[in-house]
LUMPAVEX-31338 format. One record per residue (C-alpha): x, y, z; residue in one letter. Coordinates in steps of 0.001 Angstrom, whole numbers, plus 500000, padded with zeros to 6 digits. Layout:
<rec xx="X" yy="Y" zz="Z" rest="a"/>
...
This chain:
<rec xx="499901" yy="519954" zz="507784" rest="m"/>
<rec xx="502748" yy="519584" zz="505270" rest="p"/>
<rec xx="502060" yy="518875" zz="501627" rest="d"/>
<rec xx="502036" yy="515092" zz="500921" rest="p"/>
<rec xx="504247" yy="515655" zz="497877" rest="a"/>
<rec xx="506883" yy="517300" zz="500079" rest="l"/>
<rec xx="506759" yy="514336" zz="502461" rest="i"/>
<rec xx="507324" yy="511910" zz="499566" rest="r"/>
<rec xx="510246" yy="513972" zz="498254" rest="v"/>
<rec xx="511782" yy="514081" zz="501728" rest="h"/>
<rec xx="511473" yy="510281" zz="502118" rest="r"/>
<rec xx="512926" yy="509779" zz="498629" rest="h"/>
<rec xx="515939" yy="511930" zz="499488" rest="r"/>
<rec xx="516465" yy="510086" zz="502774" rest="l"/>
<rec xx="516397" yy="506769" zz="500895" rest="r"/>
<rec xx="518848" yy="508120" zz="498334" rest="k"/>
<rec xx="521467" yy="508963" zz="500986" rest="v"/>
<rec xx="520883" yy="505660" zz="502815" rest="g"/>
<rec xx="519103" yy="506923" zz="505931" rest="k"/>
<rec xx="515979" yy="504879" zz="505113" rest="l"/>
<rec xx="515828" yy="501314" zz="503785" rest="p"/>
<rec xx="514896" yy="500837" zz="500118" rest="p"/>
<rec xx="511262" yy="500421" zz="499122" rest="v"/>
<rec xx="510322" yy="496722" zz="499423" rest="p"/>
<rec xx="509634" yy="494735" zz="496262" rest="i"/>
<rec xx="506686" yy="492337" zz="495855" rest="c"/>
<rec xx="507944" yy="488733" zz="495651" rest="p"/>
<rec xx="505089" yy="487772" zz="493289" rest="e"/>
<rec xx="505308" yy="490401" zz="490549" rest="c"/>
<rec xx="508294" yy="492638" zz="491348" rest="g"/>
<rec xx="506283" yy="495829" zz="491888" rest="a"/>
<rec xx="507053" yy="498280" zz="494679" rest="k"/>
<rec xx="505160" yy="497675" zz="497924" rest="v"/>
<rec xx="503804" yy="501073" zz="498947" rest="l"/>
<rec xx="501400" yy="500045" zz="501713" rest="s"/>
<rec xx="502378" yy="498503" zz="505024" rest="t"/>
<rec xx="498869" yy="497024" zz="505270" rest="k"/>
<rec xx="499480" yy="494642" zz="502350" rest="t"/>
<rec xx="503179" yy="493927" zz="502978" rest="a"/>
<rec xx="505037" yy="491896" zz="501782" rest="p"/>
<rec xx="502785" yy="491881" zz="498691" rest="l"/>
<rec xx="501830" yy="494787" zz="496463" rest="c"/>
<rec xx="498191" yy="495829" zz="496502" rest="s"/>
<rec xx="497327" yy="494001" zz="493266" rest="k"/>
<rec xx="498790" yy="490681" zz="494439" rest="c"/>
<rec xx="497273" yy="491113" zz="497919" rest="w"/>
<rec xx="493793" yy="491508" zz="496411" rest="k"/>
<rec xx="494178" yy="488035" zz="494875" rest="r"/>
<rec xx="494805" yy="486396" zz="498260" rest="t"/>
<rec xx="491922" yy="485085" zz="500402" rest="p"/>
<rec xx="492490" yy="487864" zz="502969" rest="a"/>
<rec xx="492509" yy="490500" zz="500241" rest="g"/>
<rec xx="489337" yy="489152" zz="498677" rest="r"/>
<rec xx="487597" yy="489120" zz="502050" rest="a"/>
<rec xx="488683" yy="492704" zz="502794" rest="a"/>
<rec xx="487516" yy="493857" zz="499370" rest="d"/>
<rec xx="484148" yy="492112" zz="499789" rest="a"/>
<rec xx="483696" yy="493743" zz="503220" rest="e"/>
<rec xx="484575" yy="497167" zz="501795" rest="r"/>
<rec xx="482009" yy="496707" zz="499003" rest="k"/>
<rec xx="479396" yy="495428" zz="501472" rest="r"/>
<rec xx="479826" yy="498534" zz="503642" rest="r"/>
<rec xx="479706" yy="500770" zz="500561" rest="r"/>
<rec xx="476354" yy="499286" zz="499467" rest="r"/>
<rec xx="474684" yy="499959" zz="502819" rest="q"/>
<rec xx="471988" yy="502644" zz="502574" rest="p"/>
<rec xx="472744" yy="505902" zz="504327" rest="i"/>
<rec xx="470474" yy="506282" zz="507391" rest="p"/>
């Protein structure tokens, strides 16, 4: 499996020459949106939405479960 850093560099170079679209920008705060799961918001703004809060609560609930 290729190094993740090499993948990022490759994507950056493709964006630079115009073969990939630019990184989307969060409409709320102007940060770069790096995850497609939270698009069109950045992760910080998404966590403040009802869906983000519910997902975070579910993640914490699963984390607190005792290991069988």
